[in-house]
Structures are given as C-alpha cells and as structure tokens.
C-alpha positions in Angstrom: -38.9 1.4 -78.9 -39.7 2.7 -75.4 -37.4 5.1 -73.5 -36.5 2.3 -71.1 -35.5 -0.1 -73.8 -33.4 2.7 -75.5 -31.5 3.1 -72.2 -30.6 -0.6 -72.2 -28.8 -0.3 -75.4 -27.2 3.1 -75.0 -25.8 2.5 -71.6 -26.0 6.2 -70.8 -28.2 8.0 -68.3 -29.1 11.5 -67.6 -28.4 11.9 -63.9 -31.7 13.4 -63.0 -33.7 11.0 -65.2 -31.9 8.0 -63.9 -33.1 8.8 -60.3 -36.7 9.4 -61.3 -39.2 6.8 -60.2 -40.9 4.5 -62.8 -43.3 1.5 -62.8 -42.6 -1.1 -65.5 -44.8 -4.1 -66.3 -43.2 -6.8 -68.4 -43.5 -10.4 -69.5 -42.1 -12.9 -71.9 -43.3 -16.4 -72.9 -40.3 -18.7 -73.3 -39.3 -22.3 -72.8 -37.9 -21.9 -69.2 -37.8 -25.2 -67.4 -35.0 -24.1 -65.1 -36.8 -20.9 -64.0 -36.3 -21.6 -60.3 -32.6 -20.9 -60.6 -33.3 -17.3 -61.3 -35.4 -16.6 -58.2 -32.7 -16.1 -55.5 -30.3 -13.9 -57.5 -33.2 -11.8 -58.9 -34.7 -11.2 -55.5 -31.4 -10.3 -54.0 -30.7 -7.8 -56.8 -34.1 -6.2 -56.3 -33.5 -5.9 -52.5 -30.0 -4.4 -53.2 -31.4 -1.8 -55.6 -34.6 -1.1 -53.6 -36.8 -2.2 -56.4 -40.3 -3.3 -55.2 -43.2 -5.1 -56.8 -44.0 -8.7 -57.9 -42.4 -11.1 -60.3 -43.6 -14.6 -61.4 -41.3 -17.2 -62.8 -42.7 -20.3 -64.5 -41.7 -23.0 -67.0 -43.5 -20.9 -69.6 -41.6 -17.6 -68.9 -41.6 -14.5 -66.7 -44.3 -11.9 -65.8 -43.8 -9.0 -63.4 -44.5 -5.4 -62.4 -41.8 -3.5 -60.5 -41.1 0.0 -59.2 -37.9 1.9 -58.5 -35.6 4.5 -59.8 -35.2 4.3 -63.6 -31.5 3.2 -63.3 -32.4 0.5 -60.7 -35.3 -0.9 -62.7 -33.2 -1.0 -65.9 -30.5 -2.9 -64.1 -33.1 -5.5 -63.0 -34.6 -5.8 -66.4 -31.1 -6.0 -67.9 -30.2 -8.8 -65.5 -33.3 -10.8 -66.5 -32.4 -10.5 -70.2 -28.9 -11.8 -69.6 -30.7 -15.1 -70.1 -31.1 -15.3 -73.9 -34.5 -16.9 -73.6 -35.9 -13.8 -71.9 -34.4 -11.2 -74.3 -37.0 -8.9 -75.8 -39.2 -8.5 -72.8 -42.6 -7.0 -73.7 -42.9 -4.0 -71.4 -44.9 -1.0 -70.6 -43.6 1.9 -68.5 -46.0 4.1 -66.4 -45.2 7.5 -64.9 -45.1 8.1 -61.1 -46.5 11.2 -59.5 -44.2 13.7 -57.7 -45.9 12.8 -54.4 -45.1 9.1 -54.9 -41.5 10.0 -55.8 -41.2 12.0 -52.6 -42.4 9.0 -50.6 -40.0 6.7 -52.2 -36.9 8.9 -52.0 -37.7 10.2 -48.5 -37.5 6.9 -46.8 -34.8 4.3 -46.1 -34.5 0.9 -44.3 -34.7 2.7 -41.0 -38.0 4.4 -41.8 -41.2 3.9 -39.8 -43.1 0.7 -40.6 -45.8 2.6 -42.6 -43.2 4.4 -44.8 -44.0 4.3 -48.4 -47.5 2.9 -47.9 -48.9 5.3 -50.5 -46.3 4.4 -53.1 -47.3 2.2 -56.1 -45.8 -0.8 -54.3 -44.4 -1.3 -50.8 -41.1 0.5 -51.1 -39.2 -2.2 -49.2 -40.7 -5.4 -50.6 -40.5 -7.5 -53.7 -42.0 -10.9 -54.2 -40.5 -13.4 -56.7 -42.8 -16.4 -56.9 -42.5 -19.7 -58.6 -45.6 -20.9 -60.4 -46.8 -23.3 -63.0 -48.0 -20.5 -65.3 -47.1 -16.8 -65.6 -50.8 -16.2 -66.2 -53.2 -18.9 -65.1 -55.5 -20.3 -67.8 -55.3 -23.9 -66.4 -54.6 -25.4 -69.8 -50.9 -26.4 -70.1 -51.3 -27.4 -73.8 -52.1 -23.8 -74.7 -48.8 -22.1 -75.5 -48.1 -18.7 -77.1 -44.6 -20.0 -77.8 -46.0 -22.4 -80.4 -49.1 -20.4 -81.7 -50.3 -16.9 -81.1 -52.6 -14.3 -82.7 -51.6 -11.3 -84.8 -50.3 -8.3 -82.8 -52.0 -5.0 -83.6 -50.2 -1.7 -83.0 -52.2 0.7 -80.8 -52.2 3.2 -83.7 -54.0 0.7 -85.9 -56.4 -0.6 -83.3 -59.2 1.9 -83.9 -59.6 0.9 -87.5 -59.7 -2.8 -86.7 -62.3 -2.6 -84.0 -64.4 -0.1 -86.0 -64.9 -2.7 -88.7 -68.4 -4.1 -88.4 -67.1 -7.6 -89.3 -64.8 -7.6 -86.2 -66.0 -9.1 -82.9 -64.1 -7.3 -80.1 -63.7 -9.3 -76.9 -62.5 -8.0 -73.5 -60.4 -10.8 -72.0 -60.3 -9.3 -68.5 -62.4 -10.0 -65.4 -65.7 -8.5 -64.5 -64.4 -6.1 -61.8 -61.9 -4.7 -64.4 -64.4 -4.3 -67.2 -66.8 -2.6 -64.8 -64.7 0.6 -64.7 -63.8 0.8 -68.3 -63.6 -0.9 -71.8 -63.5 -0.2 -75.5 -66.7 0.9 -77.2 -68.9 -2.0 -78.4 -66.6 -4.6 -76.8 -68.1 -8.0 -75.7 -67.7 -8.5 -72.0 -67.6 -12.2 -71.0 -68.3 -11.3 -67.4 -65.8 -13.8 -66.1 -64.5 -13.7 -62.5 -61.2 -15.3 -63.4 -59.1 -15.8 -66.5 -59.3 -19.6 -66.2 -63.0 -19.3 -66.9 -62.5 -17.7 -70.3 -62.3 -21.0 -72.2 -65.6 -22.1 -70.8 -67.2 -18.8 -71.9 -65.8 -19.3 -75.5 -67.2 -22.9 -75.7 -70.5 -21.7 -74.4 -70.7 -18.7 -76.7 -69.4 -20.1 -80.0 -69.4 -23.4 -81.9 -65.8 -24.5 -81.4 -64.2 -27.0 -83.7 -62.3 -29.2 -81.2 -63.5 -32.7 -82.0 -62.2 -34.0 -78.7 -64.4 -31.7 -76.8 -67.8 -33.3 -75.9 -69.3 -29.8 -75.3 -68.4 -28.7 -78.8 -69.4 -31.7 -80.9 -73.0 -30.5 -81.2 -74.6 -33.9 -80.7 -78.1 -34.3 -79.2 -80.3 -37.2 -78.4 -82.5 -38.3 -81.3 -85.4 -40.8 -81.5 -84.9 -44.2 -79.9 -81.7 -43.1 -78.2 -79.9 -42.4 -81.4 -77.7 -39.3 -81.9 -77.9 -36.6 -84.5 -75.8 -33.5 -85.3 -77.3 -30.4 -83.9 -78.1 -27.7 -86.5 -75.9 -24.6 -86.3 -77.2 -21.7 -84.3 -76.3 -18.6 -86.4 -75.9 -16.6 -83.2 -73.4 -19.0 -81.8 -71.4 -19.3 -85.1 -67.7 -18.8 -84.9 -66.9 -15.2 -86.0 -64.6 -14.7 -89.0 -62.5 -12.1 -87.2 -61.8 -11.6 -83.5 -59.9 -8.7 -81.8 -59.0 -9.1 -78.2 -57.5 -6.9 -75.5 -56.4 -6.9 -71.9 -54.4 -4.7 -69.5 -50.9 -5.3 -70.7 -51.2 -7.9 -73.4 -50.2 -11.1 -71.6 -53.7 -12.6 -71.2 -54.4 -12.0 -74.8 -51.4 -14.0 -75.9 -52.8 -17.1 -74.2 -56.4 -16.3 -75.2 -55.4 -15.9 -78.8 -53.4 -19.2 -78.7 -56.5 -20.9 -77.3 -58.9 -19.5 -79.9 -56.5 -20.6 -82.8 -56.4 -24.1 -81.3 -60.2 -24.1 -81.4 -60.3 -23.3 -85.1 -60.8 -19.5 -85.2 -59.3 -18.2 -88.4 -58.4 -14.5 -87.8 -57.4 -13.7 -84.3 -55.9 -10.3 -83.4 -54.8 -8.7 -80.1 -53.8 -5.3 -79.0 -50.0 -5.1 -78.6 -49.0 -3.8 -75.2 -52.6 -4.0 -74.1 -54.8 -1.1 -72.9 -51.8 0.5 -71.1 -49.9 1.0 -74.3 -53.0 2.3 -76.1 -53.7 4.8 -73.4 -50.0 5.9 -73.5 -49.8 6.3 -77.3 -53.3 7.3 -78.5 -54.5 10.8 -77.8 -57.7 11.1 -75.8 -59.3 13.0 -78.7 -58.8 10.0 -81.0 -59.5 7.3 -78.3 -62.3 4.7 -78.4 -61.6 3.8 -74.8 -64.3 4.6 -72.3 -63.6 4.9 -68.5 -60.5 4.0 -66.7 -58.2 0.9 -66.7 -57.7 -1.2 -63.6 -54.1 -1.9 -62.7 -52.8 -4.4 -60.2 -50.9 -2.0 -57.9 -51.8 0.8 -55.5 -52.6 3.2 -58.3 -55.8 1.1 -58.7 -56.7 2.7 -62.1 -55.2 4.9 -64.8 -56.6 7.0 -67.6 -55.3 8.5 -70.8 -51.7 9.3 -70.7 -51.5 6.7 -67.9 -52.4 9.4 -65.4 -53.6 8.4 -62.0 -57.2 7.4 -62.0 -60.1 8.2 -59.6 -60.8 4.8 -58.2 -59.7 3.4 -54.8 -59.4 -0.2 -53.7 -61.6 -2.1 -51.3 -59.2 -4.0 -49.1 -62.0 -6.4 -48.2 -62.3 -7.8 -51.8 -59.5 -6.1 -53.8 -62.1 -4.5 -56.2 -62.1 -0.9 -57.5 -64.5 1.5 -55.8 -65.6 4.9 -56.9 -66.4 8.0 -54.8 -70.1 7.1 -55.2 -69.4 3.5 -54.0 -67.8 5.0 -50.9 -71.0 6.9 -50.1 -72.8 3.6 -49.7 -73.7 2.4 -46.2 -72.1 -0.9 -47.2 -68.7 0.8 -47.5 -66.3 0.5 -44.5 -62.7 1.2 -45.1 -60.5 -1.9 -45.0 -63.6 -4.1 -44.4 -66.3 -4.1 -47.1 -67.8 -2.3 -50.1 -71.1 -2.6 -52.1 -69.6 -5.4 -54.1 -68.6 -7.7 -51.3 -70.7 -6.6 -48.3 -73.4 -9.3 -48.8 -70.8 -11.9 -49.5 -69.0 -11.6 -46.1 -70.2 -13.0 -42.8 -70.3 -10.8 -39.7 -67.4 -12.8 -38.4 -65.3 -12.1 -41.5 -66.1 -8.4 -41.3 -65.1 -8.3 -37.6 -61.7 -10.0 -38.4 -61.2 -7.4 -41.2 -61.9 -4.6 -38.6 -59.3 -6.1 -36.3 -56.7 -6.3 -39.1 -57.5 -2.7 -40.0 -57.0 -1.6 -36.4 -53.6 -3.4 -36.3 -52.6 -1.6 -39.5 -53.7 1.8 -38.2 -51.8 1.2 -34.9 -48.6 -0.3 -36.2 -48.5 0.3 -39.9 -48.4 -3.5 -40.5 -50.9 -6.3 -39.9 -49.9 -8.4 -36.9 -47.9 -5.8 -35.1 -44.4 -4.2 -35.4 -42.5 -7.4 -34.7 -44.4 -9.8 -37.0 -42.1 -12.2 -38.7 -39.0 -11.2 -36.8 -37.4 -11.2 -33.4 -38.7 -8.3 -31.2 -36.2 -5.4 -31.0 -38.2 -3.5 -28.3 -37.1 -3.3 -24.7 -39.2 -5.0 -22.0 -40.4 -1.7 -20.7 -41.5 -0.4 -24.1 -43.2 -3.7 -24.8 -45.2 -3.4 -21.6 -46.1 0.2 -22.5 -47.2 -0.9 -26.0 -49.2 -3.7 -24.5 -51.0 -1.5 -22.1 -51.9 1.1 -24.7 -53.0 -1.2 -27.4 -54.5 -4.2 -25.6 -58.0 -2.9 -25.9 -57.6 -2.1 -29.6 -56.1 -5.4 -30.5 -58.1 -7.7 -28.2 -60.5 -8.7 -31.0 -57.7 -10.3 -33.0 -56.3 -12.4 -30.3 
C-alpha cells in the first residue's frame, strides 16, 4: 500500500508532510454511465484546493494526473472515491523537487502570469474532460471490466521477462520507446495507442473469426479460396508480457489480446513508474528514461527528474544532443518535427513563442477575460509590443 493510500485510511497527517508537493497519477475502469455528474464538483474542489493537472471522465471510468500539496491531493482522491464504483484507484505517486515546491508555494492567485511555469503542471489550472474512453483504443467492445490480463508485481517482473518463452511487448508510442524501454522488449513503433490492434493483427495470427484480416484465406485456382498455411514467425506466442507508463494502456491491451485468443497475457502492475520506484537500479532491467505526460518530461530510477526536455512544436522528448541540431528552435521545432512543418507553421510557432515570452501566456495577458488594464497602460503595452506581436495578428 502506498504512502498516499495509507493516509486515506488513517486520517492523520504529519504537518510538514501534508504540505509537501506530490504528483499522483491514477485511474480506475468502472461502469460509470453518469460520469458527467462528477465533472463540476470535482473541478470546483481542485480549484479550491489549488490542485492542478488533468482528469478524464468517461463511461468506462476515470483517468488522471494531478499535482498539489499532499493533503490537498488526498482530499481530491478521497472525494473521487466517495463514489463506490471508483474505490480502489490504481495510483502512482512521484516526488517533486525542492525547486518545484518553492515555485508552487511561492505563488498565489495574484502572481504574475508566468508564475509556476516550471512546476510539473500549471499551478493554477486543472482540466476535467468528458470523453468516450479514459484511454483511446477506439474499440468500445474491449473492456477491462469484463476481461483483463494477469497483473505482475514489479518485484516479480524481471523473472517473467527473462524467461525465453515470454514475448515482451512495449504498448507505448514510438516517441516514448525512443528514450527508454526494457531489455529485449518488442517495440510496435506505433504513433498512437489506437493503432496497437492493427499491429497485433499484422504481427500475429489472431483467432477472431469475424476479422477478415485474420481468417488466413487466400485466392486459389479458378477463384476458389484456401486456408493459408501458418507462418511460424507470425504464430501467436504462448505467453505475452506487456508494459506501459502507469498500467492503464496495458489493461485495455491485455483485454484486447485475450479477446483475440491469446492464452497467457501478463502486464506490469503500476507500469514502468511503479517499477522504477520499487526496483533498485542495481537490479533493474530498464534501460534509459521513462517519458511522462507533464512538465517533468522524463524520469529515471527512483522517479528522479530525467534529462530530457520537451519540443513544444511536436510535444516529443528531446535530448541535449537533439538541441545541438540546427533543426532545433525553442518553441518551434526539433529534429523529429522540423521536416514535417511548413515555413508558415514554423512562423506561427515563432509568433506564439514571442507572445509567451512577452506576456507569460499565449494570446496576451487578457486572453479569455475582460481587460483589467487602464487605457494608458494598454497604449503603452501596445506601443512596446506591436512590433513583436505583429506577425500573429
């Protein structure tokens, strides 16, 4: 049981510990057709407690990652679990650096617009979105509520993936696997999770009789059909072990594989993050860093801050070496997206970056709300920044 879950049940806080900053990722698959009813009270509570991050509500459950003081985060998670269907959230807690804590605690609602920009999440902002799925596979019939693979504790993971009869599959996207993965893991090289089923059907001989791609029929003489002989290299493996960042994608992926006839399907409980937290580096089979979907960008063993930065042009991780490339331009492009962007797109990105550097927010200081500046100050701002912002007009 994690420290955060222990606090839920004890109801007691150490004063200093309760005010320390934490990042918690969580999810729960559940039958949740009235999910929309939770959006407003949950968002209001996060605003009240200054808890930031992003939360997704869907008919299949909840998925989120939030940042705030330990006491505030626990109150939010406690509120979520007042709904009996969401009890037992699967969650991973990550530490926050002293610098990030100083940023968070040193600012209030009257801070400058750029305050907290280096914190794991925007300190004053939480998004609670309503979606069809909490993780998008695009196959509503696949439900971990009904069928899911076998969870493997991080401490038992090494033995499983070291077995030569186990096929280890990384369920994440190509930009994630590029910076780190488990030894000998198969990389599907997908650009989005919804493409994972297509990779499976292309890679293995799946058993779904309703799937034309998997029936194995080919044209024979005189237009007849015959059953294609099995290709040993495409044969369905006896045992599969899968992993992802926090475990949520593996739940759906394992459910999908079981529906296709795979017999033994295992997945890493708590994902890479839990493994990096619990397994000592000296015993680890993990190589590289783990991409995370917040401003930390990547983490290493012990969930310590990683070395990668983010390209705001494509939201992909970049290394120090990548930033030495002539294709790197802060806020505009990197070696992975430079050739994919037109000159017009790059110029728009430059204009957005100038706005951000000038005001601390894209679109200017009064974006989305009534101007609070005096006429004189507006004219001063206009005269000093008209040249800088003219490209975005």
